[in-house]
N, C-alpha and C positions, 0 to 999 in steps of 0.2 A: 359361410363356406359349409361344404357338407362334410360329414365325419371323416376323420384322418384315420387310415389304418396303422398298425403296428409299425409298419415301415417307414412311416412318416411321409408317404406320398400324398400330395393333395389331389382329388379328383379335378378334372377339367371343367372349366366355367364356361358359361354361355347359355343363350337361349335354345333349349331343346325342341325338337319337331313336335307338332301336333300329334296326338294319338287318338283321333276319332275312332268311333266304333268300328268302323269298317278297316282300319288298318292301325290298330292299336298294338303296340309292342309286345312281345310275348312275356308273360309273367305279371301282367298288369295288376293281377289281384293281390299280389304279395303285400301291397301297400299298408294293409291293415297291421301287419306285424310291427312296424315301426310305433304306430300308435300305442299298442299295448305296452311297448317296452318303456315309453316315455312315461306313461302313468305309473307303470310298475316301479321304476327308479324313484320317483317321489314317495310311494308309499313304502317301500322296502326301507329307504333311508329314515322314515319316520318310525318304522317298527323296530329297527334295530337299536335305536337308542345310541347312548353316549359311546358304546363299544366302539362306534366306527372313528371316533377320535383318536383310538390307539393306532389306526392304520393310516399314518401319514403319507405313506408312499401311493395311496390311492389318489392323492392330489394329482401326481404326475399322469395317471390314466385320463383325467378330465381335460378335454379339448375346449377352448374358449375362443369366442369372437365377438366382434363389436354387437351391442344391442341393436342399434338403429342406424343403418347407413344411408337413410334419405336425408332430404334438405330438413334442415331444423324448423324451416317454416311450415312444414307439413307435419309436424308433431301434434298429437293431441295434447290438450291440457292436462296437467298433473291432476290425478284425482284428488278431491277435497276430503279433509278430515271430518269425521263426525263432532259431535259434542264433547267426547271425550278425547279428542285429539288423535284417535286410531284411524289409519289409513287401510282401504281395501287394498289386496294383492291382485294383479292381473299377470298370468304367466301364460304365454303362448306355446304349447306343446308341437313341435313339428316332427314328421316322420320324412326321413330322407329314403329315396330309392337308391341311394348310391351302390354301384357295383364295384368299390375301390378296393376290395380285398378278396382273396379266395374263399374265405368264410361267407362273406356276404354275396358271393357269386353263387356259391353253392346253394344257400338258403333262397336267394331270389330268382335264380335262374335266369333265362333271358340272356345268353352268351354274347348275342349281338349288341347288347347295350353296355358290356363291360367297360368300366372306367369312363363312361360318357357323362356329361353334365347332370348332376343330380336335381331331383325335383322334390318340391314339398308335397308329397302324394297325400299326407295326413297333416291336417291343421286344426287343432283344438284351443279354444281360449278358456282356460281356467282362472275363474274369478272367485276370490276368497273375500267374504265380506269383510268390513272393518272391524266388526266386534267379534269376527270368527266363529258366527253362529250358523253360517250355511255357504255353500258353495255351489257356484253354477258353472256349467261347462257348456260351451257353444262350439259345434263342429261346424266346419265349412265343407261342402261337397266339393271335392278335387276337381270337378268339372265346371266349377263356377267361373264365369266371364266377370272380371272386374278391372278397375284401373290400376295399374302398376305405377307409382311414382318413380321418378328420377332417383337412381342409386348409384353409390360410388364404391367399387370394390377396395376393400381397406388395405389388401396387399398389393394390387397392381396399380391401383390409382384410375383404373379405367371407369368411365362413368356411362353408365346405361340410360338412355333417354326415357323419359316417361312415356308409357303407351296406354292406350284405352282398349276396352273389350278383348282382353286376352285371358287365357286360362290362368287361374290363380296359382297352381303349382309352379308355372314357370318362373316365379319370383326367386326361388332359391338360386337359380342358375345366373342371376344377375347380381353377384357379388357375395352371396351367402345370406344365411338365415336373417341377418339384418335387413335384408330387403323385403323378405315376408314379414317382418314385423311391421316394417314401414307401410306396407299393402294394408295390413290389417288395420293399423291406426288411420289411414286414409278413408278406409271403407268405413269404420265404426265410429270413429271420433273417440275411441276408448284408449286410456295411455296405458302401454303396456310396460311393466317393471322389469320382467325377465323373460328369457326364452329357454326351454330344454329341446335338444334335438338327438334323436337317436337314429341308428342304422338297424339292420337285420339281426346282428350278432347277440346270442345269448338268451333269446326268447324262450326256445324250447327248454332250456336248463332251467330258466327261472320257474316256469310252470312246473317242472318236475320238483323244484325245490320246496314249493308251496303245497304240494300234494295234489295239485290237480285244480281246476276251476269248473266248477258245476255250470252248466249251460242246458237249455231246454229246446226241444224241437216238438212241433204238435204231430209229427208223421216220421216214419223212417225216410231218412234222406241219403242219396248218394249223389254227390257233386261231380257229375262225369257225363261227357257226351261222346258220341262216336267220333266227333272231329277232335277230340283231346280238350275240349275246355272243360273247366271247373278244377276245384282245388282237391278232389279226390277224398273230400270228408264223406265218412259213413258211419252214420249213427242210427241207432234204434229210436223210436218214439218215446218221449219223456226226457228225464235229466240224467245227464252223464257228466262226471268229472273228467274234463279233457285234460291232457298233459302231454308233454313231448310233441310228436308228429300231429297227433289229433289237434292240440290246442293251437298249433301253426296253421291247420288245414281250416279250423273254424274262423280265424281270423282273416284267411285269405278267401273265404267263401263268397262269391258272388252269384254264381249260377246254382239256384236251389233255394235261395232265400227269397220269399215274396215275389216281386217282379224282376227278379235277377238284375238288379241295378247296384250301382255303387250306394244308393241311398239306402237300399235295404241292408247292405254290408254295414254300413254306418250303424243302423239300428243294432245288428248283431255285435257290433263292437261295444256298444253302450251296455249290452245285456253282460257281456264278457267283463268289462271293467268294473260295474257294480258288483259282480259276483266276486271278482278278484279282490277287491278292497275288503269285502266282508271277511275273505278267507284270511287275507293277511292280518287283519285285526284280531282275528280269532284263533289262528292256528299256531298252536304251542310249539310246534318243531321248530319255528324260527328263532326259539330261544337258545338253539344249538350253535354255539360260536362257530364251530367248523362251518357249517352250512351257510351261515350269515357271512363269513368272510369270504366263502367262494361266490355268493350271491353279490356281494359288493364288488369283488374284481370284476366279475361279469357286467354288472350295471355300469361302472363308470368307465369302463373300455369302451362302451357304446354309447358314451354321452359327449355332446358339446352343448356348451352352455355360454351365457354371456359373461362378462368380466365380473359382474356383481354377484355371481353365484359360482366363481371359478375354484372353490375349495371344499373341501369335504366338511369343514366346520360352517361354511356358509349354507351348504346344502342340509346340514344338520339343523341349523337354525331355522331355515325354512320348514323343515318336515316338522318341526314342533309346532309350527303355526297351523299346518295342515292337519295335524292331529286332533286339534281343538274342535274340528268340525264333526259333529255325530254323522254316522252313515245315513240316518234317516232325514238329514238337511241337505244331502247332495242331490242336485238335479242335473241329468243331463239332457241336453236339447240339440237340436240340428237348425242350422240357420234355416228360416223359412225361404223357400225357393220356389221358383216355375220355370219350365221349360223356355228357351230361348229359340223360337222358331223350330225348325225341323233338324237342328244340328246335333241334337242330344245334349248339348251344353245346357247349363242352368244360369239363373241370374237371380239376385235376391228380389224375393217377393217384397215389394217396396214398404207398404205398410206396416205389415208383421215384421219384417226384418228390421225396421226402424223402431218400432216398438221394443222388441227384444233387446236390440243394442241399448236403447235408452234405458231400460231396467237395469241392464249390467252397468252402464255408465253411472247410473244414479244411486247404485248399490242397493237395489231393490230385489229380495229373495224371488227365485222364480218359482218355489213352492207356495207362495202366498202366505206364507206363516210368519212374516215380519211382524214384529211389535211396532205400535205406531211409532215412527221416528221424530226425534225431538226437533223443534223448529228452530233450534239456536245452535247451529252448527259453526265449528270453528273455519273462520273464511282463510282460503289459500292467498297467498301472497300475490296481490293484483296491483298493477301500476295505477296510483290515483287518477282519478278522472280530471280532465281539464274543465276550466270554467265553462258553464252552458254555452256561452255565447262564442267559445273558441272550439267548440265540437263540430268538426264537418260530417254532417250526415247526408247520404244520398238515399233518396226513397224510391222504391220501386213498387210497381203495381202488380203483385202476383194473385190477383183475385180471378182470374182465368183459371176454368176447369176444363175437363174433357168434354163437357156438354155444354158449356156456357162461356161467352166472352168476358173479357175483362171489364170491370165496372169503369166507365170513362171518368177521367180526371181524378181517380182515387190518390194517386200518389201526390198530385198538387195538392189536394185537399189535407192530406196528412202533414206533408212537408209545411204547409201554411200553419197547420196546427203546432207543429214543433216550433216554428218561428214565434208564433204567439206565447209559447212557453219559455222563449228566451234564447233558444237554439237557432241564433241568427244566421248560421251557416248551412241551415238545413235546405236541399234543393231537391227537385222531383227529377227524376231520370225517366222521361218519355219514350226513350229507344229501346227499353226492355221490357217484356211482359211474360215473366216466368209464371209457370203453374205452381203455386204454393198453397197447400191447404191450410196450414195455420201460420199465423204471423211469426216471423223471426227477425231477431236482429244479428248480423254477421258481423265479424272484424277479421282482419287477416294476421294479427300478430299479437304478441302479449302485451306490448306497450300500449295497445288500443282496447284491452279487455275492460278497463275501468271506464273508458268513454261509452262503450258499447252498453255496459250495464247501467250507466247513468241514464242513458236515453230510454231504455227498457223500462226504468223505474219510473220514470216522468210520463210514460204512456200506461202504466199499470201492465206490462208485460212480463210475466215470469222470468226468472233467471234461467229456468231451465229452457227457455227459448233464445238464450244469446249463445250463439255459435261461432267457434273459430273456423274460418274457412279461407282458404287460399284462393277461392274463385272470386274474392272482392279485393279492391285495393285500398279501402278506407271502411269507416263505420257504414253499414248498408242496413236499412229497415226494408224488409220485403212484406208489403201488406199482403196478407193472405186472404183466402177465400172465407175464412171465419170472421172477416172484420170488413164487410161490404158497405156498410152504411154508419153514419154517427161518428162522434169524436171521443167515445169513451170505448176501451176495448175491454172485452170479457173474455178471460181466458177459459177454454173448453175444459171441462174435467177431464183430468187424465184417466185413462184405463191402466192400472198397475197390474193387470192380469197377464200370464204369459199367453202368447197366442197358441191356439190349438195346433196350428201349423208346425209349430217348433218340436213337436212329437216327444214330449217332456216324459222322462224316466225317472223315478225317486230310487236313490241309493240303496234302500232298504226292501225294495219291492223284490221278493222271491217268487213271484208268480209269473215273471216276464218269461215268453215262450215264443220262439221264432217260427212264424208260419212257413210251411214249405210248399214250393211250387210243385202241383202234382206231377209235372213232367219229369220230377226228380225224385219221386218216390218209388222205394224198392220194396 
């Protein structure tokens, strides 16, 4: 659900109308505000320290909702522990555009959208490594077209059917933040441990409390057009510590940064976040108990979390984990994307996005500074494999590419290879010919994970190529374009570098500066 205002009234739910470029509702650019608040809540709690534990009444400010309201079968497998028994943390930060209170309406504008279904206009996955040495953040553009799984509203019991190729921010109106979490897990196959969602309230006062956030532009900027578009941001060239109204304007600015798109605005948000983290960690004024108390009140009233984070004590425990990460090991990225036709919407850039998601899923630092990982990891609990001759395996020929046809008989050849290795129930499926660049073993549910891993081991396929997928009904081997001949599989060397299309920004980078569209220079 979206955030509940002080009067307890919950905003309406349901799928909201599209807001394409030609008819987007007013005030669309204010979405950046919720993103900033979500990150700020995390850092403030970590900075404040144990003093927050004295303010138990703050627990009543925090609103809670279920973590994942999709089908259990669609859930991503839990993250595996490292050799020391530590597990990574994946937290989804959600910015709601709810107009569910007078304060939110004043901040967000758009009177015609008051109390309409909220949307997840800002979505960021925050990944904290198992050893707490680094943190990765992946933003998803709010105009991304993706598949939203079936979700069931925890309050009303209403079930929303699965949909394909719909804008990702609609997920919030389909039962609450638990549906946005389910959507991310379906897209990325990354298990999400928690979510934090915020509304408009309190961002201006928070920026004031930390004494301003330094941001940079490479020219004088005035985000304003004769037709009324723009945030109103007016800054001189160089670095300015924005706070109050200016901080809000920076986070809302779309027209004036680079190509005047949401992608450019995301980049500005990343610069703001990194600068804000540095300020919060260095700013001594936050040791003032009165300021901290006010900040805590503002933050917790603007916050909705899953039940696992539903108290100040739990948030404090989380903050201690986040504080272990050095600023220089924080990497901000945007999901690699490409335009979908002429609609103005975007879709994941398949190979680059898949690589970025894999790096997060496998707990590989996006800054490239990982130490060599131990080859002996603690195994997650997996259902034991059945005897080889009892494992049913369906083999598909995925050797077709965009430019070449599938290698004839490839599924049959590999099915026979499996039979020869003792997998007597292996059969070829000649009815399908998917395009699959690399060979994969898929399984539909946790009780078949052990069987899938056993098949992969028998063929020399790495465990990283064993994937849970609800698109299959049993253990399924998809022979990819990387295995068109022979009976011995040679796994391709994996590239563990962050795709350049992810536009990575390091948390300690103080040189970042937004390029100003010349049309908005004054």
